[in-house]
LUMVO-365103 format. One record per atom (N, C-alpha, C): x, y, z; residue number from 1; atom name; residue in one letter. Coordinates in steps of 0.001 Angstrom, whole numbers, plus 500000, padded with zeros to 6 digits. Example, Ala and Ser with C-alpha at 12.3 -4.5 7.8 and 13.67 -1.06 7.14 Angstrom:
residues 2
+--------+--------+--------+-----+----+----+
:   east :  north :     up :   i : at : aa :
+--------+--------+--------+-----+----+----+
: 513190 : 494310 : 507800 :   1 :  N :  a :
: 512300 : 495500 : 507800 :   1 : CA :  a :
: 513200 : 496700 : 507800 :   1 :  C :  a :
: 512850 : 497750 : 507080 :   2 :  N :  s :
: 513670 : 498940 : 507140 :   2 : CA :  s :
: 512900 : 500030 : 507870 :   2 :  C :  s :
+--------+--------+--------+-----+----+----+
//
This chain:
residues 127
+--------+--------+--------+-----+----+----+
:   east :  north :     up :   i : at : aa :
+--------+--------+--------+-----+----+----+
: 138594 : 038782 : 408202 :   1 :  N :  m :
: 137329 : 038731 : 408896 :   1 : CA :  m :
: 137611 : 038989 : 410378 :   1 :  C :  m :
: 136925 : 039933 : 410994 :   2 :  N :  p :
: 137172 : 040206 : 412408 :   2 : CA :  p :
: 136688 : 039070 : 413299 :   2 :  C :  p :
: 137400 : 038885 : 414408 :   3 :  N :  a :
: 137017 : 037857 : 415370 :   3 : CA :  a :
: 135812 : 038329 : 416167 :   3 :  C :  a :
: 134937 : 037393 : 416595 :   4 :  N :  p :
: 133821 : 037786 : 417460 :   4 : CA :  p :
: 134361 : 038437 : 418729 :   4 :  C :  p :
: 133671 : 039440 : 419218 :   5 :  N :  h :
: 134145 : 040187 : 420382 :   5 : CA :  h :
: 133700 : 039520 : 421670 :   5 :  C :  h :
: 134639 : 039257 : 422554 :   6 :  N :  m :
: 134285 : 038748 : 423872 :   6 : CA :  m :
: 135122 : 039436 : 424938 :   6 :  C :  m :
: 135558 : 040630 : 424673 :   7 :  N :  g :
: 136358 : 041368 : 425637 :   7 : CA :  g :
: 137790 : 041501 : 425170 :   7 :  C :  g :
: 138611 : 042158 : 425966 :   8 :  N :  p :
: 140003 : 042359 : 425585 :   8 : CA :  p :
: 140749 : 041036 : 425434 :   8 :  C :  p :
: 141644 : 040992 : 424488 :   9 :  N :  g :
: 142466 : 039796 : 424288 :   9 : CA :  g :
: 143379 : 039980 : 423109 :   9 :  C :  g :
: 144412 : 039170 : 423041 :  10 :  N :  i :
: 145357 : 039208 : 421929 :  10 : CA :  i :
: 144876 : 038254 : 420856 :  10 :  C :  i :
: 144838 : 038714 : 419620 :  11 :  N :  v :
: 144551 : 037850 : 418484 :  11 : CA :  v :
: 145870 : 037356 : 417907 :  11 :  C :  v :
: 146772 : 038298 : 417571 :  12 :  N :  h :
: 148100 : 037901 : 417127 :  12 : CA :  h :
: 149075 : 039066 : 417212 :  12 :  C :  h :
: 150362 : 038702 : 417223 :  13 :  N :  i :
: 151433 : 039682 : 417073 :  13 : CA :  i :
: 152203 : 039280 : 415830 :  13 :  C :  i :
: 152918 : 040231 : 415238 :  14 :  N :  m :
: 153655 : 039957 : 414008 :  14 : CA :  m :
: 155123 : 040251 : 414220 :  14 :  C :  m :
: 155978 : 039355 : 413781 :  15 :  N :  l :
: 157422 : 039540 : 413803 :  15 : CA :  l :
: 157929 : 039417 : 412372 :  15 :  C :  l :
: 158811 : 040325 : 411964 :  16 :  N :  e :
: 159334 : 040293 : 410598 :  16 : CA :  e :
: 160798 : 039891 : 410589 :  16 :  C :  e :
: 161130 : 038897 : 409781 :  17 :  N :  a :
: 162498 : 038395 : 409642 :  17 : CA :  a :
: 163228 : 039158 : 408544 :  17 :  C :  a :
: 164548 : 039105 : 408589 :  18 :  N :  a :
: 165389 : 039794 : 407611 :  18 : CA :  a :
: 165497 : 039037 : 406292 :  18 :  C :  a :
: 165268 : 037711 : 406313 :  19 :  N :  k :
: 165411 : 036888 : 405108 :  19 : CA :  k :
: 164281 : 035863 : 405046 :  19 :  C :  k :
: 163871 : 035517 : 403845 :  20 :  N :  m :
: 162815 : 034525 : 403652 :  20 : CA :  m :
: 163245 : 033157 : 404192 :  20 :  C :  m :
: 164514 : 032829 : 404038 :  21 :  N :  d :
: 165000 : 031547 : 404562 :  21 : CA :  d :
: 164749 : 031421 : 406054 :  21 :  C :  d :
: 164842 : 032520 : 406787 :  22 :  N :  m :
: 164596 : 032495 : 408229 :  22 : CA :  m :
: 163156 : 032092 : 408525 :  22 :  C :  m :
: 162231 : 032559 : 407717 :  23 :  N :  v :
: 160813 : 032217 : 407906 :  23 : CA :  v :
: 160590 : 030733 : 407628 :  23 :  C :  v :
: 161143 : 030245 : 406515 :  24 :  N :  a :
: 160971 : 028834 : 406160 :  24 : CA :  a :
: 161603 : 027921 : 407205 :  24 :  C :  a :
: 162787 : 028277 : 407684 :  25 :  N :  q :
: 163449 : 027463 : 408701 :  25 : CA :  q :
: 162667 : 027485 : 410016 :  25 :  C :  q :
: 162120 : 028640 : 410365 :  26 :  N :  a :
: 161315 : 028734 : 411589 :  26 : CA :  a :
: 160059 : 027886 : 411479 :  26 :  C :  a :
: 159455 : 027859 : 410301 :  27 :  N :  m :
: 158249 : 027053 : 410108 :  27 : CA :  m :
: 158579 : 025571 : 410290 :  27 :  C :  m :
: 159717 : 025130 : 409767 :  28 :  N :  e :
: 160136 : 023742 : 409963 :  28 : CA :  e :
: 160368 : 023449 : 411445 :  28 :  C :  e :
: 161042 : 024355 : 412154 :  29 :  N :  r :
: 161312 : 024149 : 413577 :  29 : CA :  r :
: 160020 : 024150 : 414395 :  29 :  C :  r :
: 159046 : 024952 : 413970 :  30 :  N :  t :
: 157763 : 024996 : 414669 :  30 : CA :  t :
: 157146 : 023607 : 414719 :  30 :  C :  t :
: 157085 : 022947 : 413579 :  31 :  N :  t :
: 156467 : 021621 : 413541 :  31 : CA :  t :
: 157371 : 020566 : 414178 :  31 :  C :  t :
: 158696 : 020689 : 413999 :  32 :  N :  e :
: 159624 : 019727 : 414606 :  32 : CA :  e :
: 159504 : 019708 : 416127 :  32 :  C :  e :
: 159199 : 020857 : 416722 :  33 :  N :  h :
: 159104 : 020958 : 418178 :  33 : CA :  h :
: 157671 : 020816 : 418691 :  33 :  C :  h :
: 156742 : 020428 : 417808 :  34 :  N :  g :
: 155397 : 020092 : 418230 :  34 : CA :  g :
: 154433 : 021246 : 418414 :  34 :  C :  g :
: 154788 : 022438 : 417923 :  35 :  N :  f :
: 153859 : 023562 : 418008 :  35 : CA :  f :
: 152907 : 023522 : 416830 :  35 :  C :  f :
: 151703 : 024050 : 417027 :  36 :  N :  g :
: 150694 : 024028 : 415975 :  36 : CA :  g :
: 150857 : 025162 : 414983 :  36 :  C :  g :
: 150667 : 024842 : 413717 :  37 :  N :  i :
: 150628 : 025847 : 412657 :  37 : CA :  i :
: 149163 : 026255 : 412515 :  37 :  C :  i :
: 148880 : 027535 : 412761 :  38 :  N :  s :
: 147511 : 028022 : 412635 :  38 : CA :  s :
: 147156 : 028302 : 411184 :  38 :  C :  s :
: 148136 : 028809 : 410430 :  39 :  N :  s :
: 147912 : 029141 : 409033 :  39 : CA :  s :
: 149174 : 028849 : 408242 :  39 :  C :  s :
: 148990 : 028256 : 407081 :  40 :  N :  t :
: 150118 : 027929 : 406219 :  40 : CA :  t :
: 150761 : 029192 : 405657 :  40 :  C :  t :
: 151896 : 029022 : 405026 :  41 :  N :  l :
: 152604 : 030118 : 404395 :  41 : CA :  l :
: 151721 : 030764 : 403333 :  41 :  C :  l :
: 151738 : 032087 : 403274 :  42 :  N :  g :
: 150952 : 032813 : 402281 :  42 : CA :  g :
: 151420 : 034251 : 402179 :  42 :  C :  g :
: 150858 : 034998 : 401207 :  43 :  N :  r :
: 151197 : 036412 : 401035 :  43 : CA :  r :
: 149938 : 037256 : 401209 :  43 :  C :  r :
: 149982 : 038180 : 402184 :  44 :  N :  h :
: 148854 : 039078 : 402445 :  44 : CA :  h :
: 148684 : 040116 : 401331 :  44 :  C :  h :
: 147443 : 040511 : 401109 :  45 :  N :  t :
: 147158 : 041542 : 400108 :  45 : CA :  t :
: 147408 : 042951 : 400641 :  45 :  C :  t :
: 147211 : 043174 : 401944 :  46 :  N :  n :
: 147323 : 044540 : 402469 :  46 : CA :  n :
: 148761 : 044999 : 402626 :  46 :  C :  n :
: 149625 : 044156 : 403186 :  47 :  N :  d :
: 151005 : 044581 : 403455 :  47 : CA :  d :
: 152043 : 043802 : 402652 :  47 :  C :  d :
: 151572 : 042902 : 401788 :  48 :  N :  k :
: 152424 : 042093 : 400897 :  48 : CA :  k :
: 153344 : 041142 : 401645 :  48 :  C :  k :
: 153151 : 040972 : 402934 :  49 :  N :  m :
: 153985 : 040123 : 403784 :  49 : CA :  m :
: 153804 : 038657 : 403425 :  49 :  C :  m :
: 154922 : 037925 : 403279 :  50 :  N :  v :
: 154892 : 036468 : 403166 :  50 : CA :  v :
: 155090 : 035951 : 404582 :  50 :  C :  v :
: 154129 : 035168 : 405090 :  51 :  N :  s :
: 154182 : 034774 : 406492 :  51 : CA :  s :
: 153410 : 033481 : 406731 :  51 :  C :  s :
: 153624 : 032946 : 407937 :  52 :  N :  y :
: 152790 : 031864 : 408446 :  52 : CA :  y :
: 152433 : 032230 : 409886 :  52 :  C :  y :
: 151458 : 031538 : 410461 :  53 :  N :  y :
: 151018 : 031796 : 411823 :  53 : CA :  y :
: 151202 : 030532 : 412656 :  53 :  C :  y :
: 151721 : 030703 : 413871 :  54 :  N :  l :
: 151818 : 029585 : 414798 :  54 : CA :  l :
: 151076 : 029935 : 416069 :  54 :  C :  l :
: 150548 : 028916 : 416731 :  55 :  N :  r :
: 149748 : 029121 : 417934 :  55 : CA :  r :
: 150654 : 029207 : 419154 :  55 :  C :  r :
: 150539 : 030296 : 419885 :  56 :  N :  a :
: 151292 : 030491 : 421125 :  56 : CA :  a :
: 150600 : 029729 : 422254 :  56 :  C :  a :
: 151321 : 029378 : 423313 :  57 :  N :  p :
: 150714 : 028633 : 424427 :  57 : CA :  p :
: 149499 : 029331 : 425054 :  57 :  C :  p :
: 149386 : 030659 : 424949 :  58 :  N :  g :
: 148266 : 031372 : 425541 :  58 : CA :  g :
: 147003 : 031375 : 424708 :  58 :  C :  g :
: 147005 : 030677 : 423558 :  59 :  N :  g :
: 145810 : 030597 : 422732 :  59 : CA :  g :
: 145688 : 031702 : 421705 :  59 :  C :  g :
: 146773 : 032443 : 421446 :  60 :  N :  w :
: 146791 : 033473 : 420415 :  60 : CA :  w :
: 147878 : 033120 : 419417 :  60 :  C :  w :
: 147975 : 033853 : 418320 :  61 :  N :  d :
: 148902 : 033510 : 417246 :  61 : CA :  d :
: 150088 : 034457 : 417159 :  61 :  C :  d :
: 151186 : 033906 : 416631 :  62 :  N :  i :
: 152358 : 034692 : 416262 :  62 : CA :  i :
: 152471 : 034586 : 414748 :  62 :  C :  i :
: 152453 : 035728 : 414081 :  63 :  N :  e :
: 152676 : 035755 : 412637 :  63 : CA :  e :
: 154160 : 036033 : 412427 :  63 :  C :  e :
: 154818 : 035169 : 411672 :  64 :  N :  y :
: 156247 : 035334 : 411404 :  64 : CA :  y :
: 156414 : 035455 : 409905 :  64 :  C :  y :
: 156975 : 036586 : 409437 :  65 :  N :  g :
: 157012 : 036820 : 408012 :  65 : CA :  g :
: 158211 : 037595 : 407522 :  65 :  C :  g :
: 158166 : 037893 : 406220 :  66 :  N :  y :
: 159258 : 038557 : 405514 :  66 : CA :  y :
: 158680 : 039409 : 404382 :  66 :  C :  y :
: 159372 : 040469 : 404064 :  67 :  N :  d :
: 159096 : 041281 : 402865 :  67 : CA :  d :
: 157820 : 042107 : 402972 :  67 :  C :  d :
: 157558 : 042637 : 404152 :  68 :  N :  g :
: 156386 : 043489 : 404316 :  68 : CA :  g :
: 156553 : 044832 : 403620 :  68 :  C :  g :
: 155458 : 045393 : 403235 :  69 :  N :  l :
: 155430 : 046682 : 402550 :  69 : CA :  l :
: 155910 : 047795 : 403478 :  69 :  C :  l :
: 156847 : 048590 : 403012 :  70 :  N :  m :
: 157289 : 049769 : 403749 :  70 : CA :  m :
: 156410 : 050934 : 403283 :  70 :  C :  m :
: 155658 : 051517 : 404195 :  71 :  N :  v :
: 154699 : 052562 : 403845 :  71 : CA :  v :
: 155338 : 053936 : 403963 :  71 :  C :  v :
: 155240 : 054708 : 402898 :  72 :  N :  d :
: 155653 : 056107 : 402911 :  72 : CA :  d :
: 154390 : 056913 : 403207 :  72 :  C :  d :
: 154300 : 057467 : 404401 :  73 :  N :  e :
: 153092 : 058182 : 404836 :  73 : CA :  e :
: 152722 : 059327 : 403900 :  73 :  C :  e :
: 153710 : 059949 : 403243 :  74 :  N :  d :
: 153434 : 061067 : 402339 :  74 : CA :  d :
: 152861 : 060615 : 401001 :  74 :  C :  d :
: 153110 : 059366 : 400621 :  75 :  N :  q :
: 152676 : 058860 : 399316 :  75 : CA :  q :
: 151540 : 057839 : 399394 :  75 :  C :  q :
: 151197 : 057393 : 400600 :  76 :  N :  y :
: 150230 : 056314 : 400764 :  76 : CA :  y :
: 148826 : 056736 : 400363 :  76 :  C :  y :
: 148132 : 055878 : 399650 :  77 :  N :  l :
: 146725 : 056078 : 399309 :  77 : CA :  l :
: 145926 : 054906 : 399876 :  77 :  C :  l :
: 144797 : 055173 : 400521 :  78 :  N :  p :
: 143972 : 054078 : 401060 :  78 : CA :  p :
: 143516 : 053135 : 399949 :  78 :  C :  p :
: 143356 : 051870 : 400304 :  79 :  N :  q :
: 142914 : 050860 : 399351 :  79 : CA :  q :
: 141751 : 050081 : 399943 :  79 :  C :  q :
: 140898 : 049572 : 399078 :  80 :  N :  n :
: 139823 : 048684 : 399508 :  80 : CA :  n :
: 140306 : 047251 : 399302 :  80 :  C :  n :
: 140646 : 046567 : 400387 :  81 :  N :  i :
: 141156 : 045197 : 400320 :  81 : CA :  i :
: 139976 : 044243 : 400477 :  81 :  C :  i :
: 139791 : 043363 : 399495 :  82 :  N :  t :
: 138644 : 042454 : 399528 :  82 : CA :  t :
: 139032 : 041004 : 399776 :  82 :  C :  t :
: 140329 : 040726 : 399849 :  83 :  N :  a :
: 140786 : 039359 : 400122 :  83 : CA :  a :
: 141940 : 039427 : 401111 :  83 :  C :  a :
: 142024 : 038438 : 401977 :  84 :  N :  d :
: 143068 : 038386 : 402995 :  84 : CA :  d :
: 144445 : 038147 : 402377 :  84 :  C :  d :
: 144510 : 037250 : 401394 :  85 :  N :  s :
: 145798 : 036832 : 400847 :  85 : CA :  s :
: 145715 : 036617 : 399345 :  85 :  C :  s :
: 146881 : 036812 : 398685 :  86 :  N :  y :
: 146986 : 036475 : 397263 :  86 : CA :  y :
: 147013 : 034959 : 397095 :  86 :  C :  y :
: 147716 : 034291 : 397992 :  87 :  N :  w :
: 147847 : 032837 : 397956 :  87 : CA :  w :
: 148157 : 032357 : 399378 :  87 :  C :  w :
: 147905 : 031096 : 399632 :  88 :  N :  g :
: 148254 : 030497 : 400919 :  88 : CA :  g :
: 147377 : 030959 : 402066 :  88 :  C :  g :
: 147954 : 030959 : 403281 :  89 :  N :  h :
: 147247 : 031283 : 404523 :  89 : CA :  h :
: 145986 : 030434 : 404680 :  89 :  C :  h :
: 146171 : 029122 : 404615 :  90 :  N :  d :
: 145072 : 028174 : 404821 :  90 : CA :  d :
: 144886 : 027976 : 406320 :  90 :  C :  d :
: 143717 : 028351 : 406825 :  91 :  N :  w :
: 143386 : 028266 : 408255 :  91 : CA :  w :
: 142549 : 027040 : 408583 :  91 :  C :  w :
: 142336 : 026151 : 407635 :  92 :  N :  s :
: 141345 : 025083 : 407814 :  92 : CA :  s :
: 141666 : 024111 : 408949 :  92 :  C :  s :
: 142920 : 023928 : 409326 :  93 :  N :  d :
: 143258 : 023012 : 410416 :  93 : CA :  d :
: 143478 : 023724 : 411740 :  93 :  C :  d :
: 143136 : 025003 : 411812 :  94 :  N :  s :
: 143415 : 025814 : 412993 :  94 : CA :  s :
: 142323 : 025673 : 414048 :  94 :  C :  s :
: 142754 : 025607 : 415309 :  95 :  N :  e :
: 141822 : 025650 : 416434 :  95 : CA :  e :
: 141354 : 027090 : 416617 :  95 :  C :  e :
: 140193 : 027319 : 417224 :  96 :  N :  p :
: 139752 : 028700 : 417452 :  96 : CA :  p :
: 140700 : 029430 : 418409 :  96 :  C :  p :
: 140879 : 030717 : 418174 :  97 :  N :  l :
: 141666 : 031538 : 419087 :  97 : CA :  l :
: 140964 : 031611 : 420429 :  97 :  C :  l :
: 141732 : 031659 : 421492 :  98 :  N :  a :
: 141149 : 031705 : 422839 :  98 : CA :  a :
: 140217 : 032899 : 423004 :  98 :  C :  a :
: 140553 : 034040 : 422411 :  99 :  N :  c :
: 139743 : 035247 : 422606 :  99 : CA :  c :
: 138476 : 035256 : 421765 :  99 :  C :  c :
: 138283 : 034263 : 420874 : 100 :  N :  t :
: 137090 : 034260 : 420028 : 100 : CA :  t :
: 136025 : 033276 : 420506 : 100 :  C :  t :
: 136291 : 032555 : 421569 : 101 :  N :  i :
: 135319 : 031592 : 422073 : 101 : CA :  i :
: 134443 : 032289 : 423110 : 101 :  C :  i :
: 133142 : 032425 : 422841 : 102 :  N :  p :
: 132275 : 033075 : 423829 : 102 : CA :  p :
: 132340 : 032352 : 425168 : 102 :  C :  p :
: 132381 : 033119 : 426238 : 103 :  N :  l :
: 132525 : 032542 : 427578 : 103 : CA :  l :
: 131390 : 031603 : 427949 : 103 :  C :  l :
: 130209 : 031817 : 427376 : 104 :  N :  e :
: 129077 : 030955 : 427734 : 104 : CA :  e :
: 129113 : 029607 : 427009 : 104 :  C :  e :
: 130010 : 029422 : 426048 : 105 :  N :  e :
: 130132 : 028149 : 425349 : 105 : CA :  e :
: 130746 : 027108 : 426291 : 105 :  C :  e :
: 130212 : 025869 : 426309 : 106 :  N :  p :
: 130767 : 024837 : 427190 : 106 : CA :  p :
: 132251 : 024562 : 426937 : 106 :  C :  p :
: 132697 : 024729 : 425698 : 107 :  N :  v :
: 134094 : 024443 : 425369 : 107 : CA :  v :
: 135049 : 025499 : 425933 : 107 :  C :  v :
: 134542 : 026672 : 426296 : 108 :  N :  a :
: 135407 : 027766 : 426756 : 108 : CA :  a :
: 136209 : 027363 : 427991 : 108 :  C :  a :
: 135576 : 026680 : 428936 : 109 :  N :  e :
: 136285 : 026278 : 430154 : 109 : CA :  e :
: 137370 : 025248 : 429837 : 109 :  C :  e :
: 137075 : 024320 : 428940 : 110 :  N :  a :
: 138072 : 023307 : 428560 : 110 : CA :  a :
: 139261 : 023955 : 427856 : 110 :  C :  a :
: 138979 : 024919 : 426997 : 111 :  N :  v :
: 140069 : 025630 : 426309 : 111 : CA :  v :
: 140905 : 026385 : 427323 : 111 :  C :  v :
: 140270 : 027077 : 428234 : 112 :  N :  a :
: 140999 : 027833 : 429260 : 112 : CA :  a :
: 141872 : 026913 : 430094 : 112 :  C :  a :
: 141367 : 025736 : 430440 : 113 :  N :  d :
: 142141 : 024784 : 431238 : 113 : CA :  d :
: 143346 : 024245 : 430475 : 113 :  C :  d :
: 143238 : 024190 : 429132 : 114 :  N :  s :
: 144327 : 023615 : 428337 : 114 : CA :  s :
: 145440 : 024611 : 428038 : 114 :  C :  s :
: 145203 : 025891 : 428277 : 115 :  N :  l :
: 146216 : 026896 : 427978 : 115 : CA :  l :
: 147328 : 026850 : 429008 : 115 :  C :  l :
: 148535 : 027057 : 428527 : 116 :  N :  s :
: 149699 : 027011 : 429412 : 116 : CA :  s :
: 149746 : 028220 : 430318 : 116 :  C :  s :
: 150136 : 027995 : 431548 : 117 :  N :  e :
: 150359 : 029076 : 432507 : 117 : CA :  e :
: 151800 : 029567 : 432343 : 117 :  C :  e :
: 152058 : 030850 : 432481 : 118 :  N :  p :
: 153444 : 031307 : 432426 : 118 : CA :  p :
: 154222 : 030747 : 433618 : 118 :  C :  p :
: 155470 : 030422 : 433368 : 119 :  N :  v :
: 156321 : 029885 : 434420 : 119 : CA :  v :
: 157098 : 031029 : 435040 : 119 :  C :  v :
: 156948 : 031202 : 436343 : 120 :  N :  v :
: 157642 : 032272 : 437054 : 120 : CA :  v :
: 158502 : 031621 : 438119 : 120 :  C :  v :
: 159809 : 031837 : 438022 : 121 :  N :  d :
: 160745 : 031290 : 438993 : 121 : CA :  d :
: 160954 : 032337 : 440072 : 121 :  C :  d :
: 160216 : 032205 : 441182 : 122 :  N :  t :
: 160305 : 033204 : 442237 : 122 : CA :  t :
: 161642 : 033153 : 442973 : 122 :  C :  t :
: 162309 : 031996 : 442924 : 123 :  N :  a :
: 163602 : 031877 : 443591 : 123 : CA :  a :
: 164661 : 032728 : 442894 : 123 :  C :  a :
: 164484 : 032938 : 441573 : 124 :  N :  a :
: 165462 : 033711 : 440803 : 124 : CA :  a :
: 165159 : 035198 : 440790 : 124 :  C :  a :
: 164035 : 035585 : 441386 : 125 :  N :  a :
: 163655 : 037008 : 441383 : 125 : CA :  a :
: 164635 : 037818 : 442230 : 125 :  C :  a :
: 164978 : 039025 : 441763 : 126 :  N :  p :
: 165893 : 039855 : 442560 : 126 : CA :  p :
: 165224 : 040280 : 443860 : 126 :  C :  p :
: 166025 : 040351 : 444906 : 127 :  N :  a :
: 165501 : 040709 : 446237 : 127 : CA :  a :
: 165362 : 042208 : 446385 : 127 :  C :  a :
+--------+--------+--------+-----+----+----+
//
């Protein structure tokens, strides 16, 4: 389902691991270090990726997965995908993405205030 449009913004980026164990271990470390899980482990219907989503400090998601479909452009046929996942990818405990909250909503300012600012060490910058 597409996110409501409120201007440019990141919804998510995807990183693919070499082994399924790497994904499972990363998911454990995500919760051990206090980061939020946006979506549980699941398998997508479009790219067959087994993945989970974690919330980045900027209010967008990182999808971390394994076993994505390798597309052969010469053999690919378009498909009508009617479901997000074969199994898993439960989003029920997820907070709204920062880019999907309309700016006129009262909660938008509170969400913006809660997002982490990038840390820039100006003393370490090259002269």
